ZAMARGU-4260 file (C-alpha; in steps of 0.2 Angstrom, whole numbers, plus 5000, padded with zeros to 4 digits):
<rodrens>
0) 4810/4901/5047 | 4814/4913/5033 | 4832/4916/5041 | 4834/4897/5042 | 4830/4894/5024
5) 4841/4908/5019 | 4855/4901/5029 | 4852/4884/5021 | 4852/4891/5004 | 4868/4900/5007
10) 4876/4884/5014 | 4871/4875/4998 | 4878/4888/4987 | 4894/4889/4996 | 4896/4870/4996
15) 4894/4871/4977 | 4906/4885/4975 | 4919/4876/4986 | 4918/4860/4976 | 4922/4870/4960
20) 4937/4878/4968 | 4955/4873/4964 | 4968/4871/4978 | 4971/4885/4990 | 4980/4901/4984
25) 4998/4898/4990 | 5005/4911/5002 | 5021/4920/5000 | 5037/4912/5006 | 5053/4921/5012
30) 5070/4913/5010 | 5078/4910/5027 | 5097/4908/5024 | 5107/4901/5038 | 5124/4909/5035
35) 5139/4911/5046 | 5142/4929/5051 | 5160/4934/5054 | 5167/4951/5053 | 5185/4945/5051
40) 5196/4948/5036 | 5198/4935/5023 | 5209/4932/5008 | 5206/4943/4994 | 5197/4934/4980
45) 5187/4939/4965 | 5169/4936/4967 | 5161/4924/4954 | 5149/4933/4943 | 5133/4923/4941
50) 5130/4916/4924 | 5117/4926/4914 | 5101/4918/4913 | 5097/4917/4895 | 5079/4921/4891
55) 5072/4927/4875 | 5065/4944/4879 | 5054/4954/4867 | 5046/4971/4870 | 5027/4968/4871
60) 5022/4987/4871 | 5029/5003/4865 | 5033/5017/4879 | 5018/5028/4883 | 5020/5047/4882
65) 5025/5056/4897 | 5021/5074/4903 | 5035/5087/4904 | 5035/5088/4923 | 5028/5071/4929
70) 5037/5055/4924 | 5030/5038/4929 | 5040/5021/4929 | 5035/5003/4934 | 5047/4989/4938
75) 5037/4976/4928 | 5031/4986/4913 | 5031/4977/4896 | 5038/4992/4886 | 5056/4991/4894
80) 5070/4978/4897 | 5084/4978/4909 | 5097/4966/4917 | 5095/4963/4935 | 5112/4968/4942
85) 5111/4956/4957 | 5105/4940/4948 | 5111/4944/4930 | 5093/4941/4924 | 5087/4950/4909
90) 5069/4954/4911 | 5054/4966/4907 | 5053/4982/4917 | 5061/4998/4922 | 5076/4998/4933
95) 5069/5008/4947 | 5086/5007/4957 | 5095/5016/4942 | 5081/5029/4941 | 5084/5033/4960
100) 5103/5034/4958 | 5101/5045/4943 | 5090/5057/4952 | 5102/5057/4967 | 5116/5061/4956
105) 5107/5076/4948 | 5106/5084/4965 | 5116/5101/4966 | 5111/5108/4984 | 5102/5095/4994
110) 5094/5078/4996 | 5081/5073/5009 | 5076/5054/5009 | 5062/5047/5020 | 5061/5029/5017
115) 5054/5014/5027 | 5068/5002/5021 | 5084/5005/5012 | 5096/4990/5010 | 5104/4993/4992
120) 5122/4999/4993 | 5122/5007/4976 | 5110/5020/4983 | 5120/5023/4998 | 5136/5025/4988
125) 5127/5038/4977 | 5122/5048/4992 | 5140/5047/4999 | 5146/5054/4982 | 5134/5068/4983
130) 5139/5071/5002 | 5158/5072/4996 | 5153/5084/4983 | 5146/5096/4996 | 5128/5092/4994
135) 5118/5092/5010 | 5111/5074/5013 | 5098/5069/5026 | 5091/5052/5028 | 5075/5047/5038
140) 5072/5028/5041 | 5060/5017/5050 | 5067/5011/5066 | 5063/4992/5063 | 5074/4993/5047
145) 5088/5004/5054 | 5095/4991/5066 | 5113/4984/5064 | 5107/4968/5056 | 5124/4962/5050
150) 5129/4960/5068 | 5116/4947/5072 | 5122/4929/5071 | 5111/4915/5064 | 5108/4909/5082
155) 5102/4926/5087 | 5091/4927/5071 | 5082/4911/5076 | 5074/4921/5090 | 5068/4935/5079
160) 5050/4937/5073 | 5047/4930/5056 | 5046/4948/5050 | 5063/4952/5058 | 5070/4936/5051
165) 5065/4941/5033 | 5073/4959/5036 | 5089/4951/5042 | 5090/4938/5028 | 5088/4952/5015
170) 5102/4963/5022 | 5114/4948/5024 | 5110/4942/5006 | 5115/4960/4999 | 5131/4961/5009
175) 5137/4943/5006 | 5143/4947/4988 | 5153/4931/4984 | 5140/4920/4992 | 5152/4911/5004
180) 5140/4914/5019 | 5154/4924/5028 | 5154/4943/5029 | 5171/4951/5027 | 5176/4968/5032
185) 5177/4973/5014 | 5160/4967/5010 | 5153/4976/5026 | 5161/4992/5021 | 5156/4992/5003
190) 5139/4984/5005 | 5131/4988/5021 | 5120/5004/5020 | 5123/5010/5038 | 5141/5006/5037
195) 5142/5017/5021 | 5133/5031/5030 | 5145/5030/5045 | 5160/5030/5035 | 5155/5045/5024
200) 5147/5054/5039 | 5130/5054/5031 | 5117/5060/5045 | 5102/5049/5047 | 5089/5047/5060
205) 5074/5035/5063 | 5057/5037/5071 | 5064/5034/5088 | 5074/5050/5087 | 5060/5058/5098
210) 5065/5046/5112 | 5049/5036/5109 | 5047/5018/5104 | 5043/5024/5086 | 5028/5029/5077
215) 5015/5017/5070 | 5027/5015/5055 | 5037/5028/5047 | 5030/5022/5030 | 5035/5036/5018
220) 5044/5032/5002 | 5050/5049/4995 | 5065/5059/4990 | 5066/5078/4989 | 5080/5084/4977
225) 5086/5102/4978 | 5069/5108/4985 | 5062/5107/4967 | 5059/5089/4963 | 5050/5075/4972
230) 5052/5056/4969 | 5039/5045/4977 | 5028/5030/4975 | 5026/5012/4982 | 5043/5004/4984
235) 5055/5002/4998 | 5073/5003/4992 | 5077/4985/4994 | 5081/4970/4983 | 5065/4961/4985
240) 5055/4977/4981 | 5064/4983/4966 | 5072/4967/4958 | 5067/4951/4966 | 5074/4940/4980
245) 5091/4931/4975 | 5084/4914/4980 | 5070/4915/4968 | 5076/4917/4950 | 5058/4917/4943
250) 5054/4932/4955 | 5053/4949/4947 | 5052/4959/4963 | 5036/4967/4971 | 5024/4975/4958
255) 5030/4994/4961 | 5030/5011/4953 | 5039/5027/4955 | 5034/5045/4950 | 5046/5059/4947
260) 5038/5076/4949 | 5047/5093/4945 | 5038/5106/4956 | 5045/5118/4969 | 5027/5120/4976
265) 5026/5101/4979 | 5044/5099/4985 | 5041/5113/4998 | 5026/5103/5005 | 5037/5087/5006
270) 5051/5096/5014 | 5039/5103/5027 | 5034/5085/5031 | 5052/5079/5031 | 5057/5094/5043
275) 5044/5089/5055 | 5050/5072/5057 | 5068/5078/5057 | 5064/5089/5072 | 5057/5073/5081
280) 5038/5075/5077 | 5030/5059/5071 | 5013/5052/5070 | 4999/5063/5077 | 5013/5073/5086
285) 5014/5082/5069 | 5002/5097/5067 | 4987/5094/5057 | 4988/5102/5039 | 4974/5102/5028
290) 4975/5094/5011 | 4984/5105/4999 | 4980/5108/4980 | 4993/5114/4968 | 4995/5116/4949
295) 5009/5109/4940 | 5008/5116/4923 | 4990/5112/4918 | 4989/5097/4930 | 4980/5098/4946
300) 4988/5089/4961 | 4982/5086/4979 | 4993/5081/4993 | 4990/5075/5010 | 5000/5068/5024
305) 4995/5055/5037 | 4992/5051/5051 | 4976/5060/5056 | 4968/5061/5073 | 4953/5049/5075
310) 4943/5064/5082 | 4945/5073/5064 | 4931/5072/5052 | 4933/5057/5041 | 4932/5067/5025
315) 4948/5077/5031 | 4958/5061/5032 | 4968/5053/5018 | 4955/5038/5018 | 4941/5051/5017
320) 4950/5060/5002 | 4952/5044/4993 | 4933/5041/4996 | 4928/5058/4990 | 4939/5056/4975
325) 4931/5039/4971 | 4914/5048/4973 | 4917/5058/4958 | 4918/5043/4946 | 4906/5043/4932
330) 4912/5028/4922 | 4926/5017/4931 | 4936/5014/4946 | 4952/5003/4945 | 4962/5000/4960
335) 4978/4989/4964 | 4982/4988/4982 | 4994/4979/4994 | 4980/4979/5007 | 4962/4986/5008
340) 4953/4986/5025 | 4945/5004/5026 | 4926/5002/5028 | 4922/5020/5022 | 4931/5018/5005
345) 4922/5001/5003 | 4906/5009/5007 | 4909/5022/4994 | 4914/5009/4981 | 4898/5000/4984
350) 4888/5016/4981 | 4897/5019/4965 | 4893/5001/4959 | 4875/5005/4962 | 4877/5020/4951
355) 4883/5008/4937 | 4901/5013/4939 | 4913/4999/4933 | 4924/4993/4947 | 4939/4982/4945
360) 4952/4978/4958 | 4968/4968/4962 | 4974/4965/4980 | 4989/4956/4986 | 4985/4937/4988
365) 4992/4938/5006 | 4979/4950/5011 | 4964/4948/4999 | 4957/4933/5009 | 4960/4938/5027
370) 4945/4942/5038 | 4948/4961/5038 | 4950/4963/5019 | 4936/4973/5010 | 4938/4961/4996
375) 4926/4950/5006 | 4913/4963/5007 | 4914/4965/4988 | 4913/4946/4985 | 4897/4946/4997
380) 4906/4935/5010 | 4905/4936/5029 | 4915/4927/5041 | 4912/4927/5060 | 4923/4926/5075
385) 4919/4915/5090 | 4906/4928/5096 | 4898/4928/5079 | 4904/4945/5076 | 4911/4949/5059
390) 4921/4963/5050 | 4912/4963/5034 | 4897/4972/5027 | 4894/4960/5012 | 4888/4968/4996
395) 4871/4963/4989 | 4877/4964/4971 | 4893/4953/4972 | 4908/4960/4962 | 4916/4947/4951
400) 4930/4959/4944 | 4940/4959/4960 | 4954/4947/4963 | 4972/4943/4965 | 4986/4944/4953
405) 4997/4930/4945 | 5014/4932/4954 | 5027/4921/4961 | 5028/4916/4979 | 5042/4928/4983
410) 5034/4943/4976 | 5020/4955/4982 | 5008/4966/4974 | 5014/4981/4983 | 5005/4995/4973
415) 4994/5008/4982 | 4985/5016/4967 | 4968/5019/4959 | 4963/5026/4943 | 4946/5036/4941
420) 4938/5038/4924 | 4955/5036/4915 | 4959/5053/4921 | 4963/5054/4940 | 4976/5044/4949
425) 4977/5041/4968 | 4995/5035/4973 | 5008/5037/4987 | 5014/5027/5001 | 4997/5026/5009
430) 4988/5009/5011 | 4969/5010/5012 | 4969/5005/5030 | 4965/5012/5047 | 4984/5011/5052
435) 4988/5021/5037 | 4975/5034/5041 | 4977/5036/5060 | 4995/5029/5065 | 5008/5029/5051
440) 5018/5043/5043 | 5012/5042/5025 | 5009/5053/5010 | 4995/5053/4997 | 4994/5061/4980
445) 4979/5064/4969 | 4984/5068/4951 | 4972/5074/4937 | 4980/5069/4921 | 4974/5057/4907
450) 4993/5056/4902 | 4998/5050/4919 | 4983/5039/4921 | 4986/5030/4905 | 5002/5023/4913
455) 4993/5016/4928 | 4979/5009/4917 | 4992/5000/4907 | 4999/4992/4923 | 4981/4988/4929
460) 4978/4978/4913 | 4995/4969/4915 | 4989/4964/4933 | 4972/4959/4927 | 4979/4947/4914
465) 4979/4930/4922 | 4972/4936/4938 | 4961/4925/4949 | 4944/4932/4954 | 4932/4928/4967
470) 4935/4920/4984 | 4946/4904/4986 | 4942/4888/4993 | 4948/4891/5011 | 4938/4907/5012
475) 4922/4899/5006 | 4924/4885/5019 | 4926/4899/5033 | 4911/4908/5027 | 4901/4891/5026
480) 4906/4887/5044 | 4902/4904/5050 | 4884/4902/5043 | 4882/4885/5050 | 4888/4891/5067
485) 4880/4909/5068 | 4866/4909/5055 | 4864/4922/5041 | 4876/4937/5044 | 4866/4952/5039
490) 4875/4968/5035 | 4870/4976/5052 | 4873/4961/5062 | 4890/4958/5053 | 4896/4975/5058
495) 4888/4982/5074 | 4875/4970/5080 | 4858/4978/5076 | 4864/4995/5072 | 4858/5003/5056
500) 4872/5008/5044 | 4867/5025/5037 | 4878/5022/5021 | 4869/5006/5016 | 4852/5006/5024
505) 4836/5007/5013 | 4825/5022/5014 | 4812/5011/5023 | 4825/5006/5036 | 4829/5025/5039
510) 4811/5030/5039 | 4808/5018/5054 | 4822/5027/5065 | 4815/5039/5078 | 4810/5056/5072
515) 4818/5053/5054 | 4803/5051/5042 | 4803/5048/5024 | 4809/5065/5018 | 4824/5066/5029
520) 4828/5047/5025 | 4829/5052/5006 | 4840/5067/5010 | 4851/5055/5021 | 4853/5043/5006
525) 4857/5058/4994 | 4870/5064/5006 | 4880/5048/5006 | 4894/5044/5010 | 4891/5049/5028
530) 4907/5047/5038 | 4904/5057/5054 | 4891/5065/5065 | 4897/5082/5058 | 4892/5075/5040
535) 4875/5070/5047 | 4872/5087/5055 | 4875/5096/5039 | 4860/5087/5031 | 4845/5099/5030
540) 4832/5095/5043 | 4844/5085/5054 | 4844/5093/5071 | 4854/5090/5087 | 4838/5083/5095
545) 4836/5070/5081 | 4854/5065/5081 | 4853/5062/5100 | 4838/5051/5098 | 4847/5040/5085
550) 4865/5040/5092 | 4863/5023/5099 | 4854/5015/5084 | 4865/5020/5070 | 4883/5018/5063
555) 4893/5025/5048
</rodrens>
């Protein structure tokens, strides 16, 4: 009877919330040009330059101080202005493409690039120039982005997946300089990245070089210059990532950032990762390396490379390192994420919230409302599948400071960063997902520096301005329908039927487990987060016999 009343109350509450909601958050759209692809010569003609889009641009902020050895840049920051060279739009932000080219041009001995997607010819030409100067250049790509896309006709493109169609459209848009929907030999030779590589004998590989079908994703975004400098961050080297899609003049590109770090010690670690992939080792075929800590001047930096084996203790994985770093928060945790689906990190954030740590978050709108997103947990929302199973563990204390940013349809919130207590930054290519942890080739950095953190905090404030918080109308309807069909979805039922989650269960619930008792229950609560049986076994008083008795009754 109590459960029926609770479900009724929740339905009424959700109905009220739904009635107050505005229209559904729009999903991102990708332009799908239908050009004619020809590789035949055409009469020489001077491409028409786009007329500049005249907009009064003023600097809203002054640049923040940078450290000597770590520089941070954002493509939408309000303290810089540049003109987009592809659309001739003057806009706020740092030209990350120019930054990348300048770093490439600074190379004296070697350049190693591991990048998921590269479609910008300016970067390819910069690499070709260094190659001609005798600099050793190696490029590692993700196989899905390393195909000869310009050879695909519009008719063939219609049979591609939506994701493949978007890749094809981007490559074609960049190569077709004069916008006549025909690709000439000149355009292909000057604009197509793989053609530039071939013409200049630049050696490149992808994650099928081990004769497999590829790793989960070769998701890295880093450059190692002269084995003494690392450029890394969130963006792919594409038009949509750095500047914005040509078909959307109001777009400003995905929200992205780059970090340039001068450190031979760090460069050595990234070179080791690159060499493993260059030798044909991807994914879990790479040897397990523990997280490394180094000092860059007076700044402590930790670095870890994914993926990890699912048999490894959670705390030794990249998601576990993120969770541990969050556990140190005393005052605040801010995060800006493309996608967030890892339950262990969500549980840790919940624990920090209970300790009165202030939590704010921004998640890309295409992922914030999906069933596996941990934003649902934070909003106290549970949705069920046809078997009344759910992927959420709804928070009892609903978080109203997590939402989606105000961005255009063509752009994405592509960051993967967090800031702890205005002092520690978590960044890299690593999304907070199971795929990032156990399948993809990724890198993760934890940087302790209030100067570096200030840059990410400023970006966080920019993203929060105008953000939409709380669940949208469609999500509330899904939650209401789940309750009507399945009844109230409790935390335990939502995740694992009647299993007790050791990270969120009360002391009384733990006390009722076989052979646990109140004293051990208190120690379990104090030891949270618990990510594995190894973690549980380290708790004083927890024996193998006790773990055997509860193994079918608990989850993490």
